[in-house]
mmCIF file of the C-alpha atoms, coordinates in Angstrom:
data_MODEL
# 
_entry.id   MODEL 
# 
loop_
_atom_site.group_PDB 
_atom_site.id 
_atom_site.type_symbol 
_atom_site.label_atom_id 
_atom_site.label_alt_id 
_atom_site.label_comp_id 
_atom_site.label_asym_id 
_atom_site.label_entity_id 
_atom_site.label_seq_id 
_atom_site.pdbx_PDB_ins_code 
_atom_site.Cartn_x 
_atom_site.Cartn_y 
_atom_site.Cartn_z 
_atom_site.occupancy 
_atom_site.B_iso_or_equiv 
_atom_site.pdbx_formal_charge 
_atom_site.auth_seq_id 
_atom_site.auth_comp_id 
_atom_site.auth_asym_id 
_atom_site.auth_atom_id 
_atom_site.pdbx_PDB_model_num 
ATOM 1   C CA . MET A 1 1   ? -2.853  121.308 -27.334  1.00 0.00 ? 1   MET A CA 1 
ATOM 2   C CA . LYS A 1 2   ? -4.164  124.550 -28.888  1.00 0.00 ? 2   LYS A CA 1 
ATOM 3   C CA . LYS A 1 3   ? -1.136  124.469 -31.310  1.00 0.00 ? 3   LYS A CA 1 
ATOM 4   C CA . SER A 1 4   ? -2.354  121.176 -32.904  1.00 0.00 ? 4   SER A CA 1 
ATOM 5   C CA . TYR A 1 5   ? -5.901  122.400 -33.267  1.00 0.00 ? 5   TYR A CA 1 
ATOM 6   C CA . ILE A 1 6   ? -4.535  125.613 -35.092  1.00 0.00 ? 6   ILE A CA 1 
ATOM 7   C CA . LYS A 1 7   ? -2.293  123.489 -37.350  1.00 0.00 ? 7   LYS A CA 1 
ATOM 8   C CA . LYS A 1 8   ? -5.264  121.340 -38.330  1.00 0.00 ? 8   LYS A CA 1 
ATOM 9   C CA . GLY A 1 9   ? -7.346  124.436 -39.050  1.00 0.00 ? 9   GLY A CA 1 
ATOM 10  C CA . ASN A 1 10  ? -4.594  125.827 -41.138  1.00 0.00 ? 10  ASN A CA 1 
ATOM 11  C CA . LEU A 1 11  ? -4.293  122.637 -43.031  1.00 0.00 ? 11  LEU A CA 1 
ATOM 12  C CA . VAL A 1 12  ? -8.001  122.472 -43.741  1.00 0.00 ? 12  VAL A CA 1 
ATOM 13  C CA . LEU A 1 13  ? -7.992  126.081 -44.844  1.00 0.00 ? 13  LEU A CA 1 
ATOM 14  C CA . LEU A 1 14  ? -5.031  125.622 -47.239  1.00 0.00 ? 14  LEU A CA 1 
ATOM 15  C CA . LEU A 1 15  ? -6.792  122.522 -48.662  1.00 0.00 ? 15  LEU A CA 1 
ATOM 16  C CA . ALA A 1 16  ? -9.873  124.497 -49.374  1.00 0.00 ? 16  ALA A CA 1 
ATOM 17  C CA . VAL A 1 17  ? -8.118  127.288 -50.961  1.00 0.00 ? 17  VAL A CA 1 
ATOM 18  C CA . GLY A 1 18  ? -6.167  124.853 -53.099  1.00 0.00 ? 18  GLY A CA 1 
ATOM 19  C CA . LEU A 1 19  ? -9.179  123.059 -54.248  1.00 0.00 ? 19  LEU A CA 1 
ATOM 20  C CA . LEU A 1 20  ? -10.945 126.386 -55.052  1.00 0.00 ? 20  LEU A CA 1 
ATOM 21  C CA . LEU A 1 21  ? -7.952  127.794 -57.117  1.00 0.00 ? 21  LEU A CA 1 
ATOM 22  C CA . GLY A 1 22  ? -7.280  124.544 -58.775  1.00 0.00 ? 22  GLY A CA 1 
ATOM 23  C CA . CYS A 1 23  ? -10.915 123.962 -59.894  1.00 0.00 ? 23  CYS A CA 1 
ATOM 24  C CA . GLU A 1 24  ? -12.202 125.331 -63.186  1.00 0.00 ? 24  GLU A CA 1 
ATOM 25  C CA . THR A 1 25  ? -15.062 127.866 -62.440  1.00 0.00 ? 25  THR A CA 1 
ATOM 26  C CA . GLY A 1 26  ? -17.028 126.652 -65.399  1.00 0.00 ? 26  GLY A CA 1 
ATOM 27  C CA . THR A 1 27  ? -17.717 130.145 -66.667  1.00 0.00 ? 27  THR A CA 1 
ATOM 28  C CA . LYS A 1 28  ? -16.762 129.244 -70.329  1.00 0.00 ? 28  LYS A CA 1 
ATOM 29  C CA . ASN A 1 29  ? -19.468 126.583 -70.438  1.00 0.00 ? 29  ASN A CA 1 
ATOM 30  C CA . LYS A 1 30  ? -22.187 128.616 -69.024  1.00 0.00 ? 30  LYS A CA 1 
ATOM 31  C CA . ALA A 1 31  ? -24.912 129.781 -71.440  1.00 0.00 ? 31  ALA A CA 1 
ATOM 32  C CA . PRO A 1 32  ? -24.687 133.486 -72.155  1.00 0.00 ? 32  PRO A CA 1 
ATOM 33  C CA . GLU A 1 33  ? -27.363 135.893 -70.778  1.00 0.00 ? 33  GLU A CA 1 
ATOM 34  C CA . GLY A 1 34  ? -30.378 135.737 -72.781  1.00 0.00 ? 34  GLY A CA 1 
ATOM 35  C CA . GLY A 1 35  ? -29.027 132.714 -74.732  1.00 0.00 ? 35  GLY A CA 1 
ATOM 36  C CA . ASN A 1 36  ? -29.638 129.057 -74.499  1.00 0.00 ? 36  ASN A CA 1 
ATOM 37  C CA . SER A 1 37  ? -27.339 126.079 -73.734  1.00 0.00 ? 37  SER A CA 1 
ATOM 38  C CA . ALA A 1 38  ? -26.619 125.497 -77.341  1.00 0.00 ? 38  ALA A CA 1 
ATOM 39  C CA . ASP A 1 39  ? -24.786 128.852 -77.480  1.00 0.00 ? 39  ASP A CA 1 
ATOM 40  C CA . SER A 1 40  ? -22.387 127.568 -74.800  1.00 0.00 ? 40  SER A CA 1 
ATOM 41  C CA . GLY A 1 41  ? -20.457 125.284 -77.096  1.00 0.00 ? 41  GLY A CA 1 
ATOM 42  C CA . ILE A 1 42  ? -21.510 122.255 -75.376  1.00 0.00 ? 42  ILE A CA 1 
ATOM 43  C CA . VAL A 1 43  ? -24.108 121.488 -78.165  1.00 0.00 ? 43  VAL A CA 1 
ATOM 44  C CA . SER A 1 44  ? -23.274 121.934 -81.733  1.00 0.00 ? 44  SER A CA 1 
ATOM 45  C CA . GLN A 1 45  ? -24.299 125.390 -83.059  1.00 0.00 ? 45  GLN A CA 1 
ATOM 46  C CA . ASN A 1 46  ? -24.794 124.020 -86.595  1.00 0.00 ? 46  ASN A CA 1 
ATOM 47  C CA . LYS A 1 47  ? -28.505 124.929 -87.036  1.00 0.00 ? 47  LYS A CA 1 
ATOM 48  C CA . HIS A 1 48  ? -28.430 123.606 -90.643  1.00 0.00 ? 48  HIS A CA 1 
ATOM 49  C CA . TYR A 1 49  ? -27.405 120.016 -89.716  1.00 0.00 ? 49  TYR A CA 1 
ATOM 50  C CA . LYS A 1 50  ? -29.529 117.341 -91.607  1.00 0.00 ? 50  LYS A CA 1 
ATOM 51  C CA . PRO A 1 51  ? -28.658 113.627 -91.208  1.00 0.00 ? 51  PRO A CA 1 
ATOM 52  C CA . TYR A 1 52  ? -27.241 112.217 -94.460  1.00 0.00 ? 52  TYR A CA 1 
ATOM 53  C CA . MET A 1 53  ? -29.850 111.036 -96.921  1.00 0.00 ? 53  MET A CA 1 
ATOM 54  C CA . PRO A 1 54  ? -28.549 109.892 -100.333 1.00 0.00 ? 54  PRO A CA 1 
ATOM 55  C CA . LYS A 1 55  ? -30.460 110.831 -103.501 1.00 0.00 ? 55  LYS A CA 1 
ATOM 56  C CA . SER A 1 56  ? -33.333 108.599 -104.393 1.00 0.00 ? 56  SER A CA 1 
ATOM 57  C CA . SER A 1 57  ? -31.299 107.408 -107.543 1.00 0.00 ? 57  SER A CA 1 
ATOM 58  C CA . GLU A 1 58  ? -28.405 106.190 -105.374 1.00 0.00 ? 58  GLU A CA 1 
ATOM 59  C CA . ILE A 1 59  ? -30.480 103.674 -103.294 1.00 0.00 ? 59  ILE A CA 1 
ATOM 60  C CA . LYS A 1 60  ? -31.177 100.421 -104.920 1.00 0.00 ? 60  LYS A CA 1 
ATOM 61  C CA . LYS A 1 61  ? -34.884 99.559  -104.905 1.00 0.00 ? 61  LYS A CA 1 
ATOM 62  C CA . ILE A 1 62  ? -36.622 96.386  -104.712 1.00 0.00 ? 62  ILE A CA 1 
ATOM 63  C CA . PHE A 1 63  ? -40.246 96.197  -105.658 1.00 0.00 ? 63  PHE A CA 1 
ATOM 64  C CA . SER A 1 64  ? -42.373 93.500  -103.998 1.00 0.00 ? 64  SER A CA 1 
ATOM 65  C CA . LYS A 1 65  ? -45.994 92.609  -102.986 1.00 0.00 ? 65  LYS A CA 1 
ATOM 66  C CA . SER A 1 66  ? -45.064 90.282  -100.200 1.00 0.00 ? 66  SER A CA 1 
ATOM 67  C CA . GLY A 1 67  ? -42.545 92.124  -98.150  1.00 0.00 ? 67  GLY A CA 1 
ATOM 68  C CA . THR A 1 68  ? -42.837 95.085  -95.613  1.00 0.00 ? 68  THR A CA 1 
ATOM 69  C CA . PRO A 1 69  ? -41.851 98.348  -97.119  1.00 0.00 ? 69  PRO A CA 1 
ATOM 70  C CA . GLY A 1 70  ? -39.059 100.058 -95.684  1.00 0.00 ? 70  GLY A CA 1 
ATOM 71  C CA . TYR A 1 71  ? -35.214 100.243 -95.590  1.00 0.00 ? 71  TYR A CA 1 
ATOM 72  C CA . TYR A 1 72  ? -33.194 96.977  -95.607  1.00 0.00 ? 72  TYR A CA 1 
ATOM 73  C CA . ILE A 1 73  ? -29.667 95.951  -95.665  1.00 0.00 ? 73  ILE A CA 1 
ATOM 74  C CA . GLN A 1 74  ? -29.123 93.469  -98.259  1.00 0.00 ? 74  GLN A CA 1 
ATOM 75  C CA . VAL A 1 75  ? -26.425 90.861  -97.012  1.00 0.00 ? 75  VAL A CA 1 
ATOM 76  C CA . GLY A 1 76  ? -26.996 88.183  -99.738  1.00 0.00 ? 76  GLY A CA 1 
ATOM 77  C CA . TYR A 1 77  ? -28.322 87.416  -103.198 1.00 0.00 ? 77  TYR A CA 1 
ATOM 78  C CA . PHE A 1 78  ? -28.942 83.741  -104.016 1.00 0.00 ? 78  PHE A CA 1 
ATOM 79  C CA . GLY A 1 79  ? -30.570 83.447  -107.351 1.00 0.00 ? 79  GLY A CA 1 
ATOM 80  C CA . GLU A 1 80  ? -32.538 80.298  -107.468 1.00 0.00 ? 80  GLU A CA 1 
ATOM 81  C CA . HIS A 1 81  ? -30.762 78.608  -104.698 1.00 0.00 ? 81  HIS A CA 1 
ATOM 82  C CA . GLU A 1 82  ? -31.639 78.688  -100.888 1.00 0.00 ? 82  GLU A CA 1 
ATOM 83  C CA . PRO A 1 83  ? -29.070 80.313  -98.615  1.00 0.00 ? 83  PRO A CA 1 
ATOM 84  C CA . SER A 1 84  ? -26.685 77.791  -96.834  1.00 0.00 ? 84  SER A CA 1 
ATOM 85  C CA . SER A 1 85  ? -27.252 76.884  -93.212  1.00 0.00 ? 85  SER A CA 1 
ATOM 86  C CA . ASP A 1 86  ? -23.973 78.521  -92.467  1.00 0.00 ? 86  ASP A CA 1 
ATOM 87  C CA . PHE A 1 87  ? -25.195 81.833  -93.712  1.00 0.00 ? 87  PHE A CA 1 
ATOM 88  C CA . ILE A 1 88  ? -28.539 81.504  -91.776  1.00 0.00 ? 88  ILE A CA 1 
ATOM 89  C CA . ASN A 1 89  ? -26.536 80.757  -88.667  1.00 0.00 ? 89  ASN A CA 1 
ATOM 90  C CA . ARG A 1 90  ? -24.305 83.988  -89.196  1.00 0.00 ? 90  ARG A CA 1 
ATOM 91  C CA . LEU A 1 91  ? -27.599 85.817  -89.460  1.00 0.00 ? 91  LEU A CA 1 
ATOM 92  C CA . LYS A 1 92  ? -29.039 84.286  -86.153  1.00 0.00 ? 92  LYS A CA 1 
ATOM 93  C CA . TYR A 1 93  ? -25.538 84.825  -84.301  1.00 0.00 ? 93  TYR A CA 1 
ATOM 94  C CA . ALA A 1 94  ? -25.615 88.479  -85.353  1.00 0.00 ? 94  ALA A CA 1 
ATOM 95  C CA . GLU A 1 95  ? -29.235 88.734  -83.730  1.00 0.00 ? 95  GLU A CA 1 
ATOM 96  C CA . LEU A 1 96  ? -30.366 90.822  -86.555  1.00 0.00 ? 96  LEU A CA 1 
ATOM 97  C CA . PRO A 1 97  ? -33.911 90.682  -87.764  1.00 0.00 ? 97  PRO A CA 1 
ATOM 98  C CA . TYR A 1 98  ? -33.862 89.151  -91.255  1.00 0.00 ? 98  TYR A CA 1 
ATOM 99  C CA . THR A 1 99  ? -36.053 87.927  -94.016  1.00 0.00 ? 99  THR A CA 1 
ATOM 100 C CA . ILE A 1 100 ? -35.483 85.819  -97.183  1.00 0.00 ? 100 ILE A CA 1 
ATOM 101 C CA . LEU A 1 101 ? -37.396 87.532  -99.911  1.00 0.00 ? 101 LEU A CA 1 
ATOM 102 C CA . LYS A 1 102 ? -38.399 85.308  -102.799 1.00 0.00 ? 102 LYS A CA 1 
ATOM 103 C CA . LYS A 1 103 ? -39.196 87.445  -105.942 1.00 0.00 ? 103 LYS A CA 1 
ATOM 104 C CA . SER A 1 104 ? -39.579 85.326  -109.151 1.00 0.00 ? 104 SER A CA 1 
ATOM 105 C CA . LYS A 1 105 ? -36.613 83.074  -109.219 1.00 0.00 ? 105 LYS A CA 1 
ATOM 106 C CA . LYS A 1 106 ? -34.462 85.272  -107.118 1.00 0.00 ? 106 LYS A CA 1 
ATOM 107 C CA . ARG A 1 107 ? -33.749 85.247  -103.370 1.00 0.00 ? 107 ARG A CA 1 
ATOM 108 C CA . TYR A 1 108 ? -32.611 88.190  -101.280 1.00 0.00 ? 108 TYR A CA 1 
ATOM 109 C CA . ALA A 1 109 ? -31.305 87.934  -97.862  1.00 0.00 ? 109 ALA A CA 1 
ATOM 110 C CA . LEU A 1 110 ? -32.393 91.284  -96.146  1.00 0.00 ? 110 LEU A CA 1 
ATOM 111 C CA . VAL A 1 111 ? -31.906 92.552  -92.635  1.00 0.00 ? 111 VAL A CA 1 
ATOM 112 C CA . GLY A 1 112 ? -34.584 94.893  -91.410  1.00 0.00 ? 112 GLY A CA 1 
ATOM 113 C CA . PRO A 1 113 ? -37.005 96.659  -92.175  1.00 0.00 ? 113 PRO A CA 1 
ATOM 114 C CA . TYR A 1 114 ? -35.986 100.009 -90.762  1.00 0.00 ? 114 TYR A CA 1 
ATOM 115 C CA . THR A 1 115 ? -38.078 103.174 -90.872  1.00 0.00 ? 115 THR A CA 1 
ATOM 116 C CA . SER A 1 116 ? -35.181 105.441 -92.117  1.00 0.00 ? 116 SER A CA 1 
ATOM 117 C CA . TYR A 1 117 ? -32.062 105.248 -94.126  1.00 0.00 ? 117 TYR A CA 1 
ATOM 118 C CA . ASN A 1 118 ? -30.048 106.529 -91.179  1.00 0.00 ? 118 ASN A CA 1 
ATOM 119 C CA . LYS A 1 119 ? -31.433 103.813 -88.788  1.00 0.00 ? 119 LYS A CA 1 
ATOM 120 C CA . ALA A 1 120 ? -30.582 101.059 -91.475  1.00 0.00 ? 120 ALA A CA 1 
ATOM 121 C CA . ASN A 1 121 ? -27.093 102.728 -91.922  1.00 0.00 ? 121 ASN A CA 1 
ATOM 122 C CA . GLU A 1 122 ? -26.448 102.545 -88.162  1.00 0.00 ? 122 GLU A CA 1 
ATOM 123 C CA . ILE A 1 123 ? -26.972 98.812  -88.279  1.00 0.00 ? 123 ILE A CA 1 
ATOM 124 C CA . LYS A 1 124 ? -24.974 98.237  -91.676  1.00 0.00 ? 124 LYS A CA 1 
ATOM 125 C CA . GLY A 1 125 ? -21.741 98.045  -89.706  1.00 0.00 ? 125 GLY A CA 1 
ATOM 126 C CA . SER A 1 126 ? -22.908 95.031  -87.599  1.00 0.00 ? 126 SER A CA 1 
ATOM 127 C CA . ALA A 1 127 ? -24.250 93.369  -90.724  1.00 0.00 ? 127 ALA A CA 1 
ATOM 128 C CA . ARG A 1 128 ? -21.007 93.857  -92.571  1.00 0.00 ? 128 ARG A CA 1 
ATOM 129 C CA . GLU A 1 129 ? -19.001 92.506  -89.505  1.00 0.00 ? 129 GLU A CA 1 
ATOM 130 C CA . TYR A 1 130 ? -21.192 89.408  -88.792  1.00 0.00 ? 130 TYR A CA 1 
ATOM 131 C CA . VAL A 1 131 ? -22.814 88.339  -92.037  1.00 0.00 ? 131 VAL A CA 1 
ATOM 132 C CA . SER A 1 132 ? -21.373 89.908  -95.319  1.00 0.00 ? 132 SER A CA 1 
ATOM 133 C CA . SER A 1 133 ? -18.596 92.490  -95.764  1.00 0.00 ? 133 SER A CA 1 
ATOM 134 C CA . SER A 1 134 ? -20.410 93.625  -99.001  1.00 0.00 ? 134 SER A CA 1 
ATOM 135 C CA . ALA A 1 135 ? -23.688 94.477  -97.354  1.00 0.00 ? 135 ALA A CA 1 
ATOM 136 C CA . PHE A 1 136 ? -25.544 97.596  -98.608  1.00 0.00 ? 136 PHE A CA 1 
ATOM 137 C CA . ILE A 1 137 ? -28.791 99.288  -98.182  1.00 0.00 ? 137 ILE A CA 1 
ATOM 138 C CA . VAL A 1 138 ? -31.871 98.803  -100.297 1.00 0.00 ? 138 VAL A CA 1 
ATOM 139 C CA . LYS A 1 139 ? -35.409 100.261 -100.243 1.00 0.00 ? 139 LYS A CA 1 
ATOM 140 C CA . LEU A 1 140 ? -38.378 97.728  -100.464 1.00 0.00 ? 140 LEU A CA 1 
ATOM 141 C CA . LEU A 1 141 ? -41.329 99.353  -102.195 1.00 0.00 ? 141 LEU A CA 1 
ATOM 142 C CA . ARG A 1 142 ? -44.752 98.159  -103.288 1.00 0.00 ? 142 ARG A CA 1 
ATOM 143 C CA . PRO A 1 143 ? -45.150 97.959  -107.119 1.00 0.00 ? 143 PRO A CA 1 
# 
């Protein structure tokens, strides 16, 4: 009976040693002494990173007294005509907040508003996938 107990103990000991030797100690991910976790390589060390913001001249601007200022994704332009019901259904299916902005005899289908260019840029992929493959970001301003 004692022999089986010893064999089980040896087996447990061997498993424990194997696990300890096989596991990574994690020392390469620890923060250096006196440093912070960003110095460990887990977080980007690029302290000069800024989100992409195109030059002001690269963003098309729409001036309107009636719309809410901010960044929008333009998914359609309809001139004097109203957007088709099929187009409106695609906007509703995508569950994107949209507005049809009427300016003079022009009609713009806009998704948004968003507070920043980067937030609008995150949503632009969905707008291109579900509504219009030629969607682009515009900035709505007060005149």
